[in-house]
Each structure stands twice: as structure tokens, then as C-alpha cells.
C-alpha positions as CSV (number, residue, x, y, z in Angstrom):
1,X,27.1,33.5,-45.9
2,X,25.4,32.8,-42.9
3,X,21.3,33.2,-43.1
4,X,19.9,37.7,-43.4
5,X,16.8,37.9,-40.7
6,X,13.8,39.0,-43.3
7,X,11.2,41.6,-41.3
8,X,8.7,44.1,-43.0
9,X,8.0,47.5,-42.8
10,X,4.4,48.6,-41.4
11,X,3.1,49.2,-44.9
12,X,4.8,45.7,-46.4
13,X,2.5,44.0,-43.4
14,X,-0.2,46.3,-44.6
15,X,-0.1,45.8,-48.7
16,X,0.7,41.7,-47.8
17,X,-2.6,42.1,-44.9
18,X,-4.7,43.8,-48.5
19,X,-3.8,41.2,-51.4
20,X,-4.9,38.2,-48.4
21,X,-8.5,40.2,-48.4
22,X,-8.8,40.8,-51.8
23,X,-7.6,37.3,-53.1
24,X,-10.6,36.0,-49.6
25,X,-13.4,38.8,-51.6
26,X,-13.2,37.3,-54.9
27,X,-13.2,33.0,-53.4
28,X,-16.2,34.5,-51.5
29,X,-16.8,32.6,-47.7
30,X,-15.6,29.7,-49.1
31,X,-12.2,30.9,-50.9
32,X,-9.6,31.2,-47.2
33,X,-7.8,28.0,-48.3
34,X,-7.1,29.2,-51.3
35,X,-6.1,33.5,-49.6
36,X,-4.2,31.2,-47.0
37,X,-2.2,29.0,-49.6
38,X,-2.0,33.0,-52.1
39,X,-0.3,34.7,-49.1
40,X,1.5,31.8,-48.2
41,X,3.4,31.6,-52.0
42,X,4.2,35.1,-52.0
43,X,5.8,34.8,-48.7
44,X,7.9,31.4,-48.8
45,X,9.1,34.2,-52.3
46,X,10.1,36.9,-49.3
47,X,11.6,33.8,-46.6
48,X,14.2,33.2,-49.9
49,X,16.0,35.6,-49.2
50,X,17.2,34.9,-46.3
51,X,19.2,32.7,-47.3
52,X,19.9,34.1,-50.7
53,X,19.4,38.2,-50.2
54,X,21.1,39.9,-53.2
55,X,19.5,37.8,-56.1
56,X,17.2,40.7,-56.5
57,X,17.9,42.8,-59.0
58,X,18.3,46.8,-58.2
59,X,15.3,48.9,-59.0
60,X,16.1,50.7,-62.2
61,X,13.2,52.7,-61.9
62,X,14.7,54.5,-58.7
63,X,18.1,55.9,-60.2
64,X,16.7,59.0,-61.3
65,X,16.3,60.1,-57.3
66,X,20.4,58.2,-56.5
67,X,18.5,55.2,-54.6
68,X,20.5,52.2,-56.7
69,X,19.7,50.4,-53.0
70,X,16.5,49.6,-52.9
71,X,16.1,45.7,-55.2
72,X,12.9,43.6,-55.8
73,X,12.1,40.1,-56.5
74,X,9.2,38.6,-58.5
75,X,6.4,37.2,-57.6
76,X,3.5,37.2,-60.2
77,X,1.5,39.7,-60.7
78,X,3.8,41.1,-57.5
79,X,6.9,43.4,-57.3
80,X,8.5,42.9,-53.7
81,X,10.5,45.9,-53.0
82,X,13.3,45.7,-50.4
83,X,16.6,47.0,-49.3
84,X,19.7,44.9,-47.0
85,X,22.0,45.5,-44.6
86,X,24.3,43.7,-43.4
87,X,22.1,41.7,-41.2
88,X,18.5,42.5,-42.5
89,X,16.5,41.7,-45.3
90,X,13.7,44.6,-44.7
91,X,11.2,44.4,-47.8
92,X,8.9,47.6,-48.0
93,X,6.6,47.9,-50.4
94,X,4.6,44.6,-51.7
95,X,2.7,46.0,-55.1
96,X,0.8,44.4,-57.8
97,X,3.9,45.1,-60.7
98,X,1.0,45.6,-63.1
99,X,0.6,49.9,-61.4
100,X,2.8,52.6,-62.5
101,X,5.6,51.5,-60.6
102,X,7.8,55.5,-60.1
103,X,5.1,56.6,-59.1
104,X,4.1,54.4,-56.6
105,X,7.4,54.5,-55.4
106,X,7.7,58.2,-55.6
107,X,4.2,57.9,-52.6
108,X,5.5,55.9,-50.6
109,X,9.3,55.9,-50.3
110,X,9.4,59.7,-50.4
111,X,6.0,60.7,-49.6
112,X,5.7,62.5,-53.5
113,X,1.6,63.7,-54.9
């Protein structure tokens, strides 16, 4: 199987930016390298989708909504939600796995409050 392209939704890009900014705020002005390294680790996990796109299990939380196509990767403390088509793995969300994930998915993916 040829490598897939990995793409990001605008929301996923925003998630990654916020993760970086939170880590930088935690580390202070001298924490730039640590924040960059943290983000690089997450991106490395995501980049692995190009070679092994089906490695992430399907999201069990989505079965009740009839959407079995979403998959997830874990990168502690984060859950990376993505979907596949024939040529692209699209990252839809990168979120703290400690959150109420069903509510977050409903809000983000279905516009429900």
C-alpha cells in the first residue's frame, strides 16, 4: 500500500497550536524548546499514519451516532481523532483524553451543544 497523505482540519491545527501555547505558558519564556519538543512528539505520532493508516482503533463513542469511520491514536495525554479515504488521512481533532469525550465529539463534529 502506498503512503497516504496526512492532512489537518482547521480545528486540528487550532488544537495543536493551543497545545503548544499551553505548554509554553507552563514552561515560561525559557520553555520554547520544551514546547517545540512536545509538539514534535505529537506530530511524529500523527506522521506515522502515512505508513500505517489503519493502526488506530475505531472510536467506540461514535457507534451510537452511526459514524464508525472515525479512528483514534493515543499520545499521552491526547487523543488524536482522524478519518481515512483512499489517499488521505485527515486529522480532525487533537484533544486532552481526560475530557468528556462524547460531549466534545458531539460539539465538534456534529455542532451539538
